[in-house]
N, CA and C atoms as a LAMMPS dump frame, in Angstrom:
ITEM: TIMESTEP
0
ITEM: NUMBER OF ATOMS
189
ITEM: BOX BOUNDS ff ff ff
-5.0000000000000000e+02 5.0000000000000000e+02
-5.0000000000000000e+02 5.0000000000000000e+02
-5.0000000000000000e+02 5.0000000000000000e+02
ITEM: ATOMS id mol type element x y z
1 1 1 N -409.974 300.476 466.902
2 1 2 C -409.17 300.425 468.367
3 1 3 C -407.667 300.955 468.923
4 2 1 N -407.229 301.352 467.324
5 2 2 C -405.657 301.732 467.489
6 2 3 C -405.881 303.405 467.66
7 3 1 N -406.702 303.593 466.78
8 3 2 C -407.384 305.091 467.186
9 3 3 C -407.482 305.623 468.957
10 4 1 N -407.879 304.851 469.221
11 4 2 C -408.493 304.951 470.52
12 4 3 C -407.411 305.038 471.789
13 5 1 N -406.451 304.028 471.35
14 5 2 C -404.964 304.078 472.209
15 5 3 C -404.306 305.134 471.806
16 6 1 N -404.116 305.166 470.881
17 6 2 C -403.19 306.475 470.082
18 6 3 C -403.621 307.765 470.522
19 7 1 N -404.795 307.754 471.221
20 7 2 C -405.146 309.309 471.834
21 7 3 C -404.996 309.024 473.026
22 8 1 N -404.901 308.073 473.35
23 8 2 C -404.883 308.131 474.88
24 8 3 C -403.188 308.265 474.96
25 9 1 N -402.286 307.694 474.174
26 9 2 C -400.988 308.118 474.676
27 9 3 C -400.396 309.083 474.293
28 10 1 N -401.181 309.772 473.33
29 10 2 C -400.99 311.577 473.059
30 10 3 C -401.103 312.266 474.117
31 11 1 N -401.918 311.933 474.981
32 11 2 C -402.644 312.654 476.216
33 11 3 C -401.602 312.592 477.135
34 12 1 N -400.837 311.375 477.096
35 12 2 C -399.935 311.505 478.231
36 12 3 C -398.947 312.603 477.812
37 13 1 N -397.937 313.229 479.403
38 13 2 C -397.358 314.095 478.972
39 13 3 C -395.986 313.726 479.246
40 14 1 N -395.012 313.974 477.922
41 14 2 C -393.66 313.104 478.311
42 14 3 C -393.357 311.619 478.139
43 15 1 N -394.426 311.442 476.78
44 15 2 C -394.834 309.855 476.745
45 15 3 C -393.704 309.548 475.708
46 16 1 N -392.904 310.551 475.003
47 16 2 C -392.062 310.425 473.912
48 16 3 C -390.715 309.763 474.083
49 17 1 N -390.135 310.025 475.731
50 17 2 C -388.994 310.04 475.827
51 17 3 C -389.106 308.267 476.549
52 18 1 N -389.977 307.635 476.634
53 18 2 C -390.2 306.107 477.028
54 18 3 C -389.393 305.235 476.018
55 19 1 N -389.716 305.125 474.546
56 19 2 C -389.082 304.325 473.754
57 19 3 C -387.775 304.569 473.689
58 20 1 N -387.297 305.566 474.258
59 20 2 C -385.581 306.231 473.934
60 20 3 C -385.131 305.41 475.489
61 21 1 N -385.908 305.315 476.318
62 21 2 C -385.119 305.065 477.729
63 21 3 C -385.184 303.56 477.512
64 22 1 N -386.493 303.063 476.873
65 22 2 C -386.324 301.412 476.65
66 22 3 C -385.256 300.95 475.918
67 23 1 N -384.996 301.685 474.445
68 23 2 C -383.736 301.728 473.514
69 23 3 C -382.629 301.399 474.435
70 24 1 N -381.969 302.631 475.086
71 24 2 C -380.973 302.613 475.891
72 24 3 C -380.823 301.546 476.904
73 25 1 N -382.018 301.184 477.797
74 25 2 C -381.626 299.82 478.714
75 25 3 C -381.342 298.625 477.975
76 26 1 N -382.151 298.342 476.919
77 26 2 C -381.688 297.042 476.1
78 26 3 C -380.417 297.306 475.056
79 27 1 N -379.852 298.188 474.99
80 27 2 C -378.346 298.374 474.562
81 27 3 C -377.54 298.167 475.471
82 28 1 N -377.649 298.997 476.612
83 28 2 C -376.669 298.863 478.004
84 28 3 C -376.581 297.489 478.163
85 29 1 N -377.902 296.323 478.307
86 29 2 C -378.02 295.153 478.881
87 29 3 C -376.965 294.357 477.852
88 30 1 N -376.965 294.628 476.426
89 30 2 C -376.475 293.763 475.892
90 30 3 C -374.964 294.325 475.476
91 31 1 N -374.751 294.967 475.64
92 31 2 C -373.254 296.058 475.676
93 31 3 C -372.494 295.13 477.031
94 32 1 N -373.331 295.181 478.25
95 32 2 C -372.541 294.597 479.428
96 32 3 C -372.578 293.069 479.399
97 33 1 N -373.404 292.78 478.484
98 33 2 C -373.574 291.052 478.391
99 33 3 C -372.15 290.882 477.629
100 34 1 N -371.775 291.529 476.694
101 34 2 C -370.778 291.426 475.784
102 34 3 C -369.059 291.839 476.46
103 35 1 N -369.451 292.635 477.151
104 35 2 C -368.109 292.835 477.978
105 35 3 C -367.829 291.918 478.653
106 36 1 N -369.046 291.47 479.48
107 36 2 C -368.838 290.33 480.626
108 36 3 C -368.516 288.945 480.186
109 37 1 N -368.993 288.794 478.578
110 37 2 C -368.477 287.378 478.066
111 37 3 C -366.775 287.397 477.782
112 38 1 N -366.661 289.028 477.471
113 38 2 C -365.104 288.631 476.701
114 38 3 C -364.208 288.767 477.476
115 39 1 N -364.382 289.275 478.726
116 39 2 C -363.53 289.537 480.081
117 39 3 C -363.724 288.226 481.295
118 40 1 N -364.484 287.165 480.883
119 40 2 C -364.888 285.91 481.796
120 40 3 C -363.447 285.058 481.273
121 41 1 N -363.258 284.528 482.82
122 41 2 C -362.095 283.442 482.187
123 41 3 C -362.23 282.559 481.459
124 42 1 N -361.432 282.028 480.396
125 42 2 C -361.781 281.281 479.383
126 42 3 C -361.914 279.681 479.794
127 43 1 N -360.952 279.528 481.177
128 43 2 C -361.014 277.899 481.79
129 43 3 C -362.154 277.868 482.613
130 44 1 N -362.841 278.944 482.953
131 44 2 C -364.164 278.7 483.866
132 44 3 C -365.224 278.324 482.949
133 45 1 N -365.343 279.27 481.79
134 45 2 C -366.372 279.217 480.731
135 45 3 C -366.014 277.548 479.87
136 46 1 N -364.991 276.945 479.799
137 46 2 C -364.73 275.527 479.157
138 46 3 C -365.61 274.779 480.181
139 47 1 N -365.367 274.811 481.566
140 47 2 C -365.593 273.91 482.431
141 47 3 C -367.24 273.945 482.54
142 48 1 N -368.016 274.927 482.627
143 48 2 C -369.607 275.451 482.398
144 48 3 C -369.667 274.603 481.454
145 49 1 N -369.298 274.648 480.107
146 49 2 C -369.646 274.395 478.851
147 49 3 C -369.987 272.684 479.067
148 50 1 N -368.568 272.21 479.473
149 50 2 C -368.705 270.692 479.57
150 50 3 C -369.949 270.112 480.558
151 51 1 N -370.472 270.754 481.547
152 51 2 C -371.6 270.331 482.5
153 51 3 C -372.139 269.487 481.805
154 52 1 N -372.751 269.848 480.768
155 52 2 C -374.117 268.831 480.213
156 52 3 C -373.797 267.675 479.772
157 53 1 N -372.009 267.683 479.422
158 53 2 C -371.719 266.209 479.211
159 53 3 C -370.807 265.56 480.024
160 54 1 N -370.883 265.908 481.258
161 54 2 C -370.328 265.293 482.327
162 54 3 C -371.233 264.02 482.258
163 55 1 N -370.123 263.051 482.616
164 55 2 C -370.939 261.398 482.821
165 55 3 C -370.933 261.63 484.424
166 56 1 N -370.644 262.391 484.914
167 56 2 C -370.685 262.386 486.543
168 56 3 C -371.929 263.143 486.791
169 57 1 N -372.999 262.288 487.525
170 57 2 C -374.278 263.27 487.527
171 57 3 C -374.085 263.861 488.841
172 58 1 N -372.841 263.778 489.704
173 58 2 C -372.896 264.021 491.038
174 58 3 C -372.183 265.287 491.123
175 59 1 N -371.704 265.668 490.161
176 59 2 C -370.718 266.744 489.96
177 59 3 C -371.235 267.962 489.811
178 60 1 N -371.93 268.944 490.511
179 60 2 C -372.43 270.067 490.704
180 60 3 C -371.937 270.945 490.838
181 61 1 N -370.694 271.19 491.555
182 61 2 C -369.72 272.351 492.175
183 61 3 C -369.312 272.834 490.297
184 62 1 N -369.16 274.314 490.418
185 62 2 C -368.287 274.9 489.436
186 62 3 C -367.21 275.197 489.611
187 63 1 N -366.121 274.603 490.719
188 63 2 C -365.22 275.545 491.132
189 63 3 C -364.064 274.905 490.68
């Protein structure tokens, strides 16, 4: 079964670039996420982190 799939993948022109594109997208996403978290407002993060523990169930605002 693997030989069947491998043969068809080798017949596609330019297939070797797709794993590299996937790696770049994956890396860029997590670097962007890290930058977003590092630059985020600490007070807002603290407020959001307390939402599950808040006893007031009607408080759904994040402002």
